[in-house]
N, C-alpha and C positions, 0 to 999 in steps of 0.2 A: 855303541850298537850301531850295526850297519843293516839296512834294509835295502835290497836290490829289487826293482820293478823294471823288467826288460821285455822287449818284443814290439812287433809292429801295430798290435791292436790298441791304438792310442786311446779309444774310448775306454776300454776295460781298464787299461792301465791307470787312467786319470780317475776312474771311478774307485779304484783301489787305493790310490794316493789320497783321496778326499776322506775314506773311510779311515785310514791310518791317521791323518790330521785329526779328524773328528773324535777318534778314540783318545789320543794323547792330549787333546784340548779337555775333554771330560775327566780325565785321569790327573792331569796336572793343572791346577788353578793358576791362571796367569802364564800358560806356556808361550816362551818367546820363539815366534816363527821367523826364519832366516832363509832366504832364497839366492841362488847364484847359479849362473850358466857357465859350465865348464869351457864353452867356446868362447865366452867374452872376459871371464876371470881367471887370472893365472893361479896356479896352485898355491904359491907363496902367500897371496892375500888370503885364501881359505884357510891356510894352516896357520897363519898369524892369528885370526879369529878364534880358530879352534883351540889353540894353545893358551892364548891369553883372555881367557874368559873373565868377565867382571864379576866381582864376588856378589853383585846383585842380581846375576843372571843364574838362577839354580836349574832351571828346566828349559832347555833349548832343542827345538827341532829344526834341523837344516836340510833343504831340498836341493840336491845338486843335479840340475838338468844336463843332458847331453854328456853324460859321464865317459863315454867311450870315443867321443868326437875329437877331442884335443889329445894328441899323442903324448905331449909333455905332462898334461894335467893326469892322464890316466897313468903314466908310468910312475909318478910321484905318489898318487894315491895307492897303487899297488905296494909300492915300496914301504908305506907307512900304514898299511892295512891292518895290522895287529893293534897298533896304538889305538887307531881310530875305533876298531871293534871294542876294545877294552875300556873306552871312555863311557861316561854316562850320557853323554850328548847323543841324541838319536839322529843318524844320518840316513836320510832316504835318497839314494841314488836312482836316477831315471836314465833309461836308454830306450826311448820310444821310437825304435828303428829296427831294421832287420838286422841281426846279430852276425857279426864275421867269425870265422873260425879262430882267428887270433884272439878273440876276446872270450873264449870259452874256458882257458886257463884261469882268467881272473874271475869268471862267474863261479867256477868250481871252488876257488879259494874263499869267495865270499859266502858260499853255501856252507862251508865247514866252520866258520866262525860268526856267521851272522845269518840272516834270512834272505831268501831269493824266490821271486815268483815270476815266472814267464807268462807273457801273453801273446801267444803265437799268432801267425796269420789265420783267420778263420777260413773254414771251408765255405763253399758256395752254399750248401745246405745250411750251415750254421748261420750265415748272413741272411738267407731267405726267411728263415724261422725268426730271427731277430727282428727283421724289417716287418714281418707280419705283426708281431707284438707291438713293434713301434707305431705301425699305422693304427692299430686298434687303440693305443693309449692316447693317441693325438687326434683320434677321430678324424683320419684323412679320408677323403672322398675322392680317389683317384680312379680313372678308367684302367683297365688292364695294360693299355699301351704305356700310359704315364708311369704306372708301377714297374713295368720293364725298363723305361728310361731312367727311373730312379734307382734302380738295381744296378744298372750299368754304370750310372754317374757315381754312386757309392762305392761299388766294387768291395773291397775289403776294408775300407775306411769308416768304421762305424762312428767316429765322431763326426765326419762329414755327414752321414746319414741322420744322426741326432739333430745337428745343427739345422739340416734341411727340413726335417719333420716340424721343428718348432717354427721355422719360418711359414711353412705351409699352413700350419694350424691357425695362424692369425691372418691368413689371407682370405678375402672374399672370392677369390678366383684361383683354386688352387691349380687347375689345368694350366693356366697361363702363367702361373708363378713358377711351376716346376720348369716348363720350357724357358723362362727367362734365366733361371738359376743354372740350367745346364748350359745355355748360352754364354752366360757371364763366366762360367767355369773355364771356358776356353781361354779366357784372359786371365783370370785371377790365379789359376793353377795352385801352387802350394803357398803362395804369399800369405804370411799371418798378418792381416791388417791390422789387428788389436796390438801386437807387438810393434808393428811398423809405426803406427800412429803415436804409440806411447814413446818409442825412441825419439821420433821427431819433436813431440810436444816438449820432451825433457831436455833437448838438445844433445842427445846421445849420438853424435854424428856417426862414429865408427860403427855402433850397432845398426843404425838406421841404414847406412851404406852396405853393411853385411846382408842384412834381409833384402834390401832392393837388389842387390846383385845376385842373391841366391834365386830370387825370382827371375831375374834376366837370364840366367845361366840354364835356367830349365825351360827356356823359350817364350818367357813372358815379353811383352811389348812395353816399353816406358810409357806410351800413349793409352795403353789399356789399364795401367796401374794407376794413372793420375786421377781418374773419375772414381776410383775406389778410396783414394786419399781424401778427395773432395767431400764424398758422401760421409766418410767418417768423421771428418772435422765439422760438418754441418751438424751431424748429430750431437758431437761433444758441446757446440754452441748451444744447441736447442736445450739440452740437458742442464748445461751450466747456468743458463739465463733463468730456467725454472728453479734451480737451487737458490740462486741469489735473489729471487722474488719471494723465497720463503715457503715454498710448497714442500709437503712431506714426501718421503720416499715413495710411497704407493701412488700418490697423486701425480708425481712426475712420471712414474711408470705408466700410468695409464694415458697421460696427456702425451707422451712421446710418441706412443703406438708401436714401440719396438717389441720384438719377440723378447721374452724373458731372458734368454741366454744372451742375446745381444745387449739388452738393456742392462743386465749387471755389470758387463764389462765396460760399457759406456759411462755408467754412472761412477764406477770406481776411478777411471780415468778423470773424469770431469771434477770430481771432488777435490784433486790435488792441483788443479789448473785454474789461473785466473782468466777472467773474460778477456783482458788486453792481450795475454799471450795468445789465446786461441784465435782472437781477430787478426793478430798480427800475422800469424801462421796461414790463415785462411786468406788474407790479402796476398801474401807471397805466392800462394798456389794459384790463385787466379792470373797474376802476373805471368806465371810459368805457363798456365793454360793458353793465355792469349799469345804468348811468344811461340808456343808450339803450333798452334792453329794458323798463325800468320807466317810461319816458316822462318822467324827470326833465329831460331836456335835448333840444334840437333836434339832429339828427344833425350837420348841418354846423357848427353852433356848437360842439358837443362836440369834434368833429375839429379844429377851429380852435384851441379852448382847449387840447386835449391837446398839440399841436404846440408852441403858444406856452410851454407849461411844461416841455418837455423840457431 
């Protein structure tokens, strides 16, 4: 069975994805969840796992991210589309981006033998209405100028709006926080710090380099990325330390002081990391930071070498 979720509205797309996962987890006791990134995994790896299921795995849901991004993966996926659709395994393919005309043919084929739902770029009126509901649900107390700044910052990226609202709701000075967020956005641009820190901590050099270089290709500066990495690993160390001290989930959440959205991701990452591993990475980051500040190394070279040695 194939389900395709596509379009640039990442917030609604991810919301629908969670609904699908929740539905099948309730329907199938012990549902086996599997996730791959078509940009990082080749089709042969996916196909081998798809065709050679274990006799112990009866119900499996596989999420394929960036289904249209890799031309080879996309070509082979289209070639085997009917076989995939006829199988009992649930395949949820994601394309959280603007859709090219060349992808329309594949989308139409999936619609005929599976399910597909589009999440188009929202209009400004849609975005304004959604932001008003978001402000109310998170009890934001922003001036009209700050609301305008938030609208300009969010644009049509509702995921960014949701994350910002969560950060603001836990802030004692929302006006100052929104200004800091917007200022920082000039540096972070589209970097996914959660995926990047996860790749670094797990020693996934190729993925970490891909994410870092994607950030640089979009105009980000290496010296702007480093503070984000430092901040992320500092939070991971704090949460990991609380886990090792025996605190329960809700206690750690309260003590960390992180917004719920951020905390959930940090907690999941820190669960699978040792304190020794986190401290080693943190030490390496500060060595790089010192080298950059003292002019001992070029920022991009330093970042590449740091990732190469993780």
